[in-house]
C-alpha positions in Angstrom: 98.5 110.4 88.3 98.9 109.2 91.8 98.8 105.2 92.2 98.3 104.0 95.7 99.6 100.3 96.7 99.2 98.6 99.8 99.6 95.0 101.2 98.5 92.1 103.9 100.0 89.0 104.5 97.3 86.0 104.9 99.2 85.1 108.1 95.9 84.7 110.3 92.1 85.2 110.7 92.3 89.1 110.4 92.0 91.0 114.2 90.8 94.3 115.5 94.2 94.9 115.2 94.1 94.6 111.4 91.4 96.4 110.6 91.6 99.4 112.7 95.6 99.6 111.7 95.4 99.0 108.0 92.0 97.8 106.7 90.2 100.5 107.1 92.5 103.0 106.3 92.7 101.2 103.0 88.8 101.4 102.3 88.9 104.9 103.3 91.9 105.4 100.5 89.7 104.1 98.0 87.4 107.4 97.9 90.5 109.2 97.1 91.3 110.5 93.4 94.2 108.0 91.8 94.4 104.3 91.0 94.3 102.0 94.0 96.4 98.4 94.1 95.7 96.3 97.0 97.2 92.5 97.1 97.1 89.5 99.2 101.2 89.0 100.0 101.3 85.1 100.0 105.1 85.1 98.3 105.6 86.7 101.8 103.8 84.4 103.8 105.4 81.5 102.7 108.2 82.8 104.9 106.0 81.4 108.0 103.7 79.7 106.8 103.8 75.5 105.8 100.7 74.3 105.3 99.5 74.6 102.0 95.9 73.9 102.4 95.6 76.6 105.7 97.4 79.3 102.7 94.7 78.4 100.6 91.9 78.8 103.3 93.7 82.4 104.5 94.6 83.9 101.2 90.4 83.8 100.4 89.4 84.5 104.1 91.6 88.0 103.5 89.7 88.5 100.4 86.6 87.9 101.5 87.1 90.0 104.4 88.7 93.4 102.3 85.2 93.1 100.2 83.0 92.5 103.2 84.7 95.5 104.9 84.1 97.5 101.7 86.2 97.4 99.5 84.8 98.1 95.8 86.5 96.2 92.9 85.0 99.4 90.4 87.7 101.7 92.4 90.4 99.5 93.7 92.3 96.5 92.3 92.4 93.7 94.9 94.8 90.6 93.6 97.0 87.8 94.6 100.6 88.5 94.8 101.2 85.0 93.3 98.9 86.1 90.4 101.8 88.4 89.3 104.6 86.5 88.4 106.7 89.7 86.7 106.8 90.9 90.4 109.3 88.2 91.6 111.6 89.4 88.1 111.5 92.9 88.8 112.7 91.2 92.5 115.7 89.5 90.7 116.6 92.8 88.8 116.5 94.4 92.1 118.6 92.2 93.4 121.6 92.1 91.8 122.3 95.7 92.2 121.4 95.7 95.9 123.9 95.1 98.6 124.0 92.6 101.6 124.8 95.7 104.0 121.2 97.0 103.2 119.5 93.8 104.2 121.9 93.2 107.2 119.7 96.8 108.7 116.4 95.3 108.1 114.6 95.3 111.3 112.9 92.0 110.9 116.3 90.6 110.3 117.4 91.9 112.8 115.3 90.9 115.3 115.5 87.2 114.6 119.4 87.2 114.9 118.7 89.0 118.2 116.1 86.4 119.1 118.6 83.8 117.9 115.8 82.3 115.3 117.7 81.1 112.5 116.8 83.3 109.2 116.0 81.7 105.8 117.5 83.1 102.6 113.4 84.1 102.1 113.3 86.1 104.9 116.8 87.7 104.4 115.7 89.3 101.1 112.2 89.5 101.7 113.0 93.5 101.4 113.4 92.9 97.8 110.7 91.3 97.1 108.7 94.1 99.1 110.5 96.6 96.9 109.6 94.9 93.7 105.5 94.7 94.8 106.1 98.9 95.0 107.8 99.3 92.2 106.4 96.5 89.7 103.1 99.0 89.2 105.1 102.9 89.1 103.4 103.4 92.4 104.0 106.9 93.5 102.3 106.7 97.4 102.6 104.1 99.9 100.6 104.5 103.2 102.4 103.2 106.2 102.5 102.8 110.0 105.6 103.9 111.7 107.3 99.9 111.9 107.2 100.2 108.4 109.1 103.2 107.2 112.0 101.3 106.7 110.6 99.3 103.7 109.7 102.1 102.2 113.0 104.0 102.5 115.2 100.4 101.3 112.8 100.7 97.9 113.9 104.0 97.5 117.4 103.0 98.1 117.0 100.0 95.5 115.0 102.3 92.7 117.8 104.3 93.2 121.0 102.0 92.7 118.9 100.6 89.7 118.2 104.2 88.0 121.3 104.8 88.8 123.1 102.0 87.3 120.6 101.9 84.2 118.6 105.2 83.7 115.3 106.1 84.9 113.5 103.2 84.8 111.7 102.8 88.2 109.2 105.0 89.8 110.6 106.5 92.9 107.7 105.8 95.8 106.6 108.3 98.7 105.4 107.3 102.0 102.2 108.4 103.7 102.7 108.2 107.4 99.4 107.6 109.0 98.9 109.4 112.0 98.3 108.1 115.4 95.1 110.0 115.1 93.9 107.9 112.4 95.3 104.7 113.8 93.7 104.3 117.0 95.7 101.8 119.6 94.8 98.1 119.8 95.3 96.1 122.5 95.0 92.7 122.9 93.3 90.5 125.6 96.3 91.2 127.9 96.7 94.8 127.4 100.1 94.2 124.7 99.7 94.9 121.1 97.0 92.8 119.7 98.7 90.0 117.3 97.8 86.4 116.7 101.4 85.1 117.6 100.9 86.5 120.9 97.2 84.9 120.9 95.8 87.7 122.2 93.5 88.7 119.2 89.7 88.9 118.6 88.7 88.0 114.9 86.9 91.3 113.2 83.7 88.7 112.6 83.4 86.6 115.9 80.1 87.0 117.5 78.0 85.1 119.9 79.2 82.7 122.6 82.8 82.9 121.4 83.0 86.4 121.6 81.4 86.9 125.2 83.9 84.3 126.2 87.0 86.5 124.4 85.8 89.6 125.8 85.2 88.0 129.5 89.3 87.3 129.3 90.2 90.9 128.8 92.9 91.1 131.6 91.3 93.7 134.9 92.2 94.0 137.8 90.1 93.1 141.2 88.6 96.3 142.7 85.5 96.4 142.8 82.9 98.4 141.2 82.1 100.9 143.8 85.5 101.7 144.0 86.4 105.1 141.9 89.0 104.5 139.3 91.0 106.5 136.6 89.6 105.3 133.5 92.9 106.1 131.6 94.5 103.2 133.2 92.3 100.6 131.7 93.2 99.3 129.0 89.8 98.0 128.7 88.7 101.7 127.3 90.7 101.9 124.7 88.9 98.7 123.0 85.5 100.6 123.6 86.7 103.6 122.2 87.2 101.8 119.0 83.6 101.2 118.9 81.3 103.8 120.9 80.2 106.9 119.6 82.6 109.6 122.2 79.9 111.2 124.1 78.8 107.3 125.5 82.6 106.3 126.1 82.3 109.5 128.4 79.3 108.8 130.3 81.1 105.1 131.2 84.3 106.6 132.2 82.9 109.4 134.3 80.6 106.2 135.9 84.1 104.6 136.7 85.5 107.9 138.1 82.9 108.3 140.6 82.5 104.6 141.4 79.6 104.3 144.4 76.8 102.1 144.4 75.6 101.8 140.4 78.8 102.0 139.5 79.7 100.1 136.4 81.4 96.3 136.9 84.3 95.6 134.2 82.0 92.8 133.0 79.6 95.5 132.4 82.2 97.4 130.7 83.0 93.5 128.6 79.2 92.9 127.5 79.3 96.2 126.2 81.8 95.8 124.4 80.8 92.5 123.1 77.4 94.0 122.3 79.1 97.4 120.1 81.4 95.6 118.2 78.7 93.0 116.9 76.5 95.6 116.2 79.5 97.5 114.5 80.5 94.7 112.3 76.9 93.4 111.6 77.1 95.2 107.9 80.1 93.6 106.5 79.2 89.9 108.7 75.9 89.7 106.6 78.2 91.0 103.6 80.5 87.9 104.7 78.2 85.6 104.5 76.8 86.5 101.0 80.6 85.6 99.6 80.7 82.6 101.4 77.7 81.2 99.7 79.3 82.4 96.4 82.8 82.2 96.4 82.8 82.1 92.7 82.4 85.9 93.4 85.2 86.6 94.9 87.6 84.6 93.0 86.2 87.1 89.7 87.6 89.6 92.0 90.9 88.0 92.5 91.0 87.6 89.0 89.8 90.9 87.8 92.3 92.1 89.2 95.2 89.8 88.7 94.9 90.9 85.1 94.9 94.6 85.6 97.9 94.3 88.2 99.5 92.0 85.8 98.7 94.7 82.6 101.0 97.1 84.8 103.0 94.8 86.2 104.7 93.7 82.8 105.0 97.3 81.1 107.5 98.2 84.1 109.0 94.5 83.9 109.7 95.0 80.3 110.8 98.8 80.6 113.2 97.0 82.9 114.4 94.3 81.3 115.2 96.9 78.4 117.5 99.1 80.1 119.6 96.6 81.4 120.1 94.9 78.1 117.6 91.5 78.2 115.2 93.0 75.7 
């Protein structure tokens, strides 16, 4: 049976980049045959998050976002990483057979060194915990973007090291690279990749005056509306493409190409984006409001998910312990 696994860090309020880059794909995947495990990576978040109260809030907000956006607990297991302590045991077992050289080649570690940031031991061993996250549930398929391919490759290596030493213990996972057409480009307010760390993001559930203000901050040039322009060079259209039907999007593009009297200015396009985004997320926003008034429902989902996840992780952990002589 196919077992699909993915996780997301509770590093901040989830934005459009998170939604179109991961959440939407995860929600769609739950309709495929097989088992589905989605975890909130709070252990991983500890490498950067030092505020306990904020951590709790972000974990809860991440769970609410997934549920509001359509994750069905009857089809997918949603849980907190830290509710499955067996994962950290498996991480230690993997660490005993993993060479330093493999971890030193990790992109995230090398990036920190290149930027003269002193990495913690947690950041250095981050790939080991990530491998444990995947292997703990006998995952067979891990959907990833191009920037996450190395994580799965390192997991395959670690599973191979352990199996080579102790026999056939861990299921070797395969990756499913999300194709470009399924992962629309999501620029931030400044045209760079949307990121919380860049401060150029838009929260999924933003609305009203604040959303209008954010859309107004989208960087554009000073050309007047009547001047003909190539829409391909205006990243505002990349954002509009996330929400508008193809026919309407092309109509706006054609008006911009033609220019002249009555052509839309950037302000018109930004307000169309604001309205389209509010409409797109209106159903999810309503479901989120329901969860806000009944937080116990969110906790029930997380606890039920943790119970199912632990049952699987305990089986895998025990299998690994027996293999190396600790049972």
